[in-house]
N, C-alpha and C positions, 0 to 999 in steps of 0.2 A: 334418323334421316339418312338417306343414301348419299354417299360421296358424290360431289358434283364435278364433272369433267368437261372441260372446254376442248373441243376438237377443231383445229384450224387446218383445213385441207381443201385444196381447190378441185381435186378429182371427185366429182359427185358420187360416182359409182363406188369408189374405194371408201369414201367417207360414209356412205350408207352402210356398207358392209361392217366397217369398224364400229359405227354407232350401234348397229343392231346387236352385235356380239357383246359390246360393253353393257348395253341395256339388259341383255340376257343374264349378265353377271351381277345385275342389281345396281348399276350406276345410273345417275341422272345425267344425261349427256346433252349438251348444246353444241351447235355447229356454226362455224363461220367459214366462208369460202375464199376469203382473201386476207391480206395482211392488215389493212386498216380496220376491217370488220372484226378480226380477231383481237386486235389491240383495244378497240372500243369495248368489246364484250368482256375482256379481262378487266378493264378499268371499271365497268359498270357493276359487275358482280364477280369479284375474284373467286375463281373456282378452287377446289381442293387439289386439282391436277390439270395440267394443260398438255395436250398432245399437239405439237406444233410442226407442220411441214416447213421445209426450207424454201422450196421453189414456189412462191406465192405471188399472185398478181398484186400490183399496187405497192407492196412493201414485203421484202423477203423475210423469212423467219428469223434470220439473225438480227435484222433491224428491229423486229418486234420484240425479241428477247432482250436486246440491248436497251431498248426504251423502257421496258417494264422493270428491268433490274435497276436502271438509273432512277426510276421513280420509287424504288424501295419495295417492289413486289417480291415476296419470298415464295410464291406458289411454285411447287415442283414442276419442272418442264421436261417433257420427254420429246426430244427432237426426232422427227420422222422424215426421212429423205432418201432419195435415190443415190445421193452422193456417198461413196464409200471411202474416199481418200482420207488418209490419216490427218492431213492438214485441215480438212473440213471438220473432222471430229475434234481436233485440238481447238479450233476456233470456237466451236460450239461450247466446249467445256470451259474455255477461258471466259466466255460470256455468261457462265454460271448455269449452263444446262445440267440436268441431273442424270439423264440417260440419253442414249443415242441408238436408234433402230434404223437399219438400212433396208430399203426396199430392194427386191421383194423380201417379205418377212412372213413368218408363220403367225397366225392369229394367237395361238397358244403362247408363243414367245412374248407377243405384245401384251397379252393379258397378264402374264406372270410379271413383266416389268411394271405394269400398272399396279398390281397388287403389292409388289415389293416397295414401290415408292410411297404408296398410301399407308402401308404398314409402318414404314420408317417415320413418316410424318406424324402418325398417331403415337408412336413410341416417344418421339421428341416432345410432343405436347404433354405427355404424362410424366416426363422426367422432372424431378424436383428442381425448383428454381434455386439459384445460388448467385452470390455476388463475390467476385474475385478481385483482389487488388494487387498490383505489382508496379513498383515505381510510381509514375504519375497516372497509371492506367487503372480504370475500374471497368470490369466486365460484368454485366447483369444478364445471366442466361435466361431468366424468365421474361424480361422485357426485350431481350435480344438487342441490347444497347451497349455501346462502348464509349467511354469518355476518357479524354486525355487532359489532365489539368482542369477538369471540370467541363471541358468543351466536347460536344458530341463528335465522334469519329464515324464516318460513313464507311461501312464495309459491305462488300457483296455478300449474299447469303452463304455461298460456299466458303468464303474467307472467314466468316464468322463461325461456321461449323468446324472448320479446320482449327481455328484458334481454340474453340471449346474442346476439341479432341486433344490438342496438345496440352491444354491445362489439365484435363482429366488424367493425363499420363505424365504429370509433372515429375521431373527428375529421371525419367526413363527414356531410353532411346527408342523411338518409334520409326519403323521402316516406312519407306514411301509406299510399299505394297499394303502395309496395314492401314496407313492413312487413306489410301485409295478405297480400300474395302470399307472402312468406318465412315468416311465422309461421302463418297460417291456411290457406295453400294458394292457388294461383293462381285457383281457381274459387270461392273463398269469397265468397258473395253477402251481404256484410255492410257496414254503413256505417262511415265512418271514426271515428265517436265510440267504436267498440269499442276501437280503438287508444288513444284518449285516456283511456278509463276504466282501461285496464291501465297506461298510463304514470302515471296518478294513483296507482294502487296501489303502483307502484315507488317513486315519490317519497315517499309517506307512510311507507314502510318503510325506505328507504335514505338519504334526504336529511336533513340536520340541520334544514333549514328548507324544507319542500316548496314554499312560496310563492316562495322564492328559490333554486332548485336550483343546485347546484354541478356536477353531473355530467350530468344528463339535461336538456338545454336545448331549449326550443321555438323553432323557426324559423318565424316567423309566415307563415301561409298555405302552408307547404311541408311541414314535418314535424318531425323531432327530430334532435339531434346529441348524441352521447355524448362526454364528456371525462373523463379520469381526474383 
């Protein structure tokens, strides 16, 4: 079965060109022309990947992404926008976007980003499931669930992937650069404070005292180290 891609873009001519090239690459593509339509389409039939413009009528792309993530949607999202400012990129990644492409862009670049995200998702699906326990925390990588003292803990998709990456590297110092590459992809053009903000989320939800963490330690000027 071909991977299903939902394209949410209000420029009909641009959308037609993107859709045509994605379909030539073998993808099953559906299209929505505004924010509410994209949100409803993603809810009705969650795609394997979502390409989401920011400047949309009815509801902007950031609102669509925020709503989907709050509802537990883990679909990879590639933000597509004319905005190139770093602040907008940081905002998108803090809302758990997976990639960010700025208009104007080359179709070959877009297709490569799509392939990379879908390949990463397939690799994660094939990874063996495991359950990790530390303190009062239980992490089930197969079910993508986290519990603290038996109670569910809600994490954003990228925070969960970051936690899994830290656990996999238990006892070792992992640089912010390596975490960016492993969690957000080797071509993710984002700043290191994106990692820091997600680490802060993990500490707030998993540590007894986030100011004095027992499991996720900062290694000054280098990165982070996880210890059970």
